[in-house]
C-alpha positions in Angstrom: -15.7 -14.6 -23.8 -15.7 -15.0 -20.0 -15.3 -18.5 -18.5 -18.6 -20.3 -17.9 -19.6 -19.9 -14.2 -19.9 -23.7 -13.8 -16.4 -24.2 -15.1 -15.0 -21.6 -12.8 -17.0 -23.0 -9.8 -15.5 -26.5 -10.6 -12.0 -25.1 -10.7 -12.5 -23.2 -7.4 -13.8 -26.4 -5.8 -10.8 -28.3 -7.0 -8.5 -25.6 -5.7 -10.0 -25.6 -2.3 -9.6 -29.4 -1.7 -7.9 -30.0 1.5 -8.9 -26.7 3.1 -11.2 -26.7 6.1 -14.9 -26.6 5.1 -15.5 -23.0 6.1 -12.3 -21.6 4.7 -12.7 -23.8 1.6 -16.1 -22.3 0.9 -14.9 -18.8 1.4 -11.9 -19.3 -0.9 -14.3 -20.8 -3.5 -16.5 -17.7 -3.3 -13.5 -15.4 -3.5 -12.2 -17.1 -6.6 -15.7 -17.2 -8.2 -16.1 -13.5 -7.6 -12.6 -12.2 -8.5 -12.0 -14.4 -11.6 -15.6 -14.2 -13.0 -14.5 -11.9 -15.9 -11.5 -14.0 -16.9 -11.5 -15.7 -20.3 -9.0 -18.4 -19.3 -8.5 -19.7 -15.7 -6.2 -22.5 -14.7 -4.8 -24.1 -11.6 -1.1 -24.6 -11.4 1.6 -25.8 -9.1 4.3 -23.3 -8.3 7.9 -24.3 -8.1 7.7 -24.2 -4.3 4.9 -26.8 -4.5 2.0 -24.5 -3.6 -1.1 -24.4 -5.8 -2.2 -21.1 -7.4 -4.9 -19.8 -9.7 -4.1 -17.7 -12.7 -6.6 -16.0 -15.0 -6.4 -14.0 -18.2 -8.9 -11.7 -19.9 -8.8 -9.4 -22.8 -7.8 -6.5 -20.5 -5.4 -8.1 -18.0 -4.7 -11.0 -15.7 -5.0 -12.1 -12.1 -3.2 -14.4 -9.7 -4.1 -15.9 -6.3 -2.2 -18.4 -4.1 -3.6 -19.3 -0.7 -3.9 -22.4 1.4 -6.9 -20.9 3.3 -5.1 -20.9 6.6 -4.1 -17.3 7.0 -6.3 -14.4 8.0 -6.5 -13.1 4.4 -6.0 -14.1 0.8 -4.4 -11.8 -1.7 -5.5 -11.4 -5.3 -3.1 -9.7 -7.7 -4.6 -8.1 -10.8 -2.8 -6.2 -13.6 -3.6 -4.8 -17.0 -1.8 -5.9 -20.1 1.4 -4.0 -20.9 1.6 -2.8 -17.3 4.5 -3.3 -14.9 2.4 -2.8 -11.8 -0.2 -5.0 -10.2 -2.8 -4.2 -7.7 -2.8 -6.5 -4.7 -6.0 -6.7 -2.7 -6.2 -8.6 0.6 -9.5 -10.2 1.4 -10.5 -11.1 4.9 -11.0 -14.9 5.1 -12.4 -14.7 8.7 -15.7 -13.1 7.5 -18.3 -14.6 5.2 -18.6 -11.4 3.1 -14.8 -11.5 2.3 -14.4 -7.8 2.7 -11.3 -6.1 1.2 -8.8 -5.3 4.0 -6.3 -3.3 2.0 -5.0 -2.7 -1.5 -1.6 -1.7 -2.7 0.2 -1.3 -6.0 3.2 -3.6 -6.4 5.6 -4.7 -9.1 4.2 -8.0 -10.4 3.4 -10.7 -7.9 6.6 -12.4 -6.6 7.9 -15.2 -8.7 5.7 -14.6 -11.8 7.2 -11.6 -13.4 7.3 -11.4 -17.1 10.3 -11.2 -19.4 11.1 -7.5 -19.9 8.6 -6.6 -17.2 5.5 -6.7 -19.4 2.6 -9.0 -19.9 1.6 -8.8 -23.6 -2.1 -9.1 -24.5 -1.1 -11.5 -27.2 0.5 -13.9 -24.7 -1.8 -16.8 -23.7 -1.8 -18.2 -20.2 0.1 -21.3 -21.3 2.8 -19.3 -23.0 3.0 -16.9 -20.1 3.5 -19.8 -17.6 6.0 -21.5 -19.9 8.0 -18.3 -20.4 8.2 -18.0 -16.6 9.0 -21.6 -15.9 6.0 -22.2 -13.6 5.4 -25.9 -13.2 
């Protein structure tokens, strides 16, 4: 069952704390739009200290890490049991958050899975633990 919109909105708001007001609102809208179908969404601190958002659904997963300062934010999405992710870059300079470009990549840097696959049975917590994400 997809995450409740109010819960996702609250997580997006927490994630954007510290960003400028305009960029923060745009990042919130992006997260609300791109993670709406996720069953589980959580905020996490990466080993480098940056915050990220990870989501999981019955069909796949998604990852986003942005501080809102660059010209775009990338969202990585991949299907369970896939070794490729689709990276889509969204323009943070425009209110409509249009997609700038998409490309197929091998898992987002730093969150690859053991053996190169994300199993559908693997929960978000197990996935993060198995990849030593703080």
